N, C-alpha and C positions, 0 to 999 in steps of 0.2 A: 572448752569452758577452763577458765583459770580459777583455780580453786586456791585458798588461801595456802602459803608456804607450809607444807607438813613438818612438825618437829620429829615425828618418828616414822620413816618408811621402811617398809618390809619389802624385800628383793625374793624373787620365787629361787627355788632352787634349780639350777640349769638342766637337771635331769629330771627325767620322769619321777614322780614322787607320788606315794600310796594314797589314794582320797582326797589329793590335792585341792580340788575344786571345793570340797565339803571344808576342808582348814580355812582356804581362803574364805569364803563366804561367812564363816563363822567369825572370822579376826575383824570383817567389816561389821559383822553385826555386833562386836564387841568395841567398835569407834574408830576401826583403822582408817585413818585419811588418804592415805597415798600406798598403791602396790605398783611395784614395777615388776612387769610381767618380761623375765629375761630366760628365752630359751633359744641360745644360739644355734644349738644344732637341727631344730625343729622347724616344719614346714608352716605356711600359712595355714593350710588347714587342720595342723595339731594344734595351734593356737586357738584358732576357730572353735575346736572340740573342746578345749579347756573353760574358754570362755564362757562355751553354752552351760557349763555346769554353775556357773556364777550369776546371780539374780542381775540383771539388766539395769537395777536402780544403783549398783554399785560402779556400772562400766567409766564413768566419769570420774572416777578415783584411781584408775588402772594408765599406766604408762608403758609403752611398748619399746622394746629396745633394738626390734627389729621387726621386718613385715611392715612397715610404716604405713603403707596403704589400707590397712585394716581401721586406721584410728578412724580418718572420716567414715569411711562404711560402717563402723559399729558405733560410732559416737563414743569414743575412749577419750580420757584424761590427756592425753598427750604424749609425746616422743621423747627418746632418750637417747641422746648420740653417743656412740662410743668413740675411741681413738680412730678405728678403722671406718666409721660414717661422718665423722666430722667434716671432711674434704670433701666428699661428693654430695654434702647436703643442700638441697635446692629449697633456700627459703620463700620461694615464691609458691611454690606447689604448695607447702603447710603455711602459709599466712594466716594467721588467727589460732592456730594449735599452739597449745604451752609445750614449752621447750627446755629440757635439761639435757646435762652433758656431765661427762667424766673427765677427771684430771689427774694426774699423778705426779705433779709438783706443784708448788704453791704459786710460781711463775708462771706456770702456764696457765692459771685461773686468772690471775692479775690481768695477763695479755691479752686474754679471750674477748673478741668483739661479738660475739655469738648474742642474739637476745635471747637469755637464760631466765628461765622462772627462778631456778637455782642450780647448784652445781654439786658434783658428788668430789670430795678430796680423798685419794685412799693410795695406802695403805696408812691409816694413821696408827692403828694398832695392828701386832701382827696377826694375820688373818687366821680364823677358823676354817673356813673352807676352803681356802687354797694352800696348801703345803709349800712351806719356804718361802713364803710370801711376808716377808719380816716388815714390821713398823718402823716408821720414818718418824713419829712423835710431833707431826706437821702441827705447827701451831696453824689456826684459822687464817688466811691471808683477807685482806680488806678488798672487797670486790662491788661491785654495784648491784650482783643479785648475792641472795644467802648461800653459805657453804655449807653442805652437809657432809659430816665425819662419816668414814666407811672404812671398815677394815678392823676386825677384831673388837666389833662392839660388845659388852659384855654388861652384865650386871657389874662387875668391878671396875670396867672401865668408861662406863656410859657418864658417870660423874666427871671424868678428868676430860672426856670428851667437849662437855660445855664448857670447862674450866679454861679449855683452849681457845675458846672463843667461836664455837661451831653454834650455827641457829638452829641445827637438827642432827640427826642421826639416822642411817640407814643400816638396817641389819639383815643378815641371812644365815649364818653357820650357826648362831646362839638361838635361833628359832626353828630351822629345818635339821638342826643336829640334835634336838631335845624329842624325848620320845612323845612329848606332848606339845606340838608346836603351838596352841593356840594359848594353853597357859603359859609357855614361854614369852609370847606376845604380851600377854595381859601383864605380866611380871615386870616388864618393860615400861610397857607404856604408865603403868602406875607412878614407876620410877622417875618417869618423866616428867608426869605431872608434879611428884613431888619438889623436882628440881626447877621448875620453871615459875 
């Protein structure tokens, strides 16, 4: 199912996080439109165990960064292609499923011929979750799909991201690095509403 293009996307912590399913469910109840489930070192069974903690009514708002076979099996919202999975991606197998992808230069976004719902471009600002991942200050490139700013999105940089032409933002460190992830999400969501 293709949901409307989200303005605020939350990415999961790549590692195990205490009470993660509870926090994710609370964010959905507070209006989260889209969650990117990214656990690069997890098995499919581990992902299924986390998903089991989230009400199925929210599954269509979840995109997976790996173990793509779970998307049709569990009626999830789509798949996200990383640099390592773009080349081996088989469009025919996942026909009709919403696709997004990550890019690290504006030129790569512009050149992409993938049928994308939207794309991440990073790092726009210096990353919170990845040490020594310096921001590039990219202006949003013109593409046939919406471009989402990723990297270093905080209350301070969020307005700058929209000023650079991005149609949405994706957050990780500013939410999961907080002692209260749901509150951090709500603050950013409220700020998005004020700016749009």
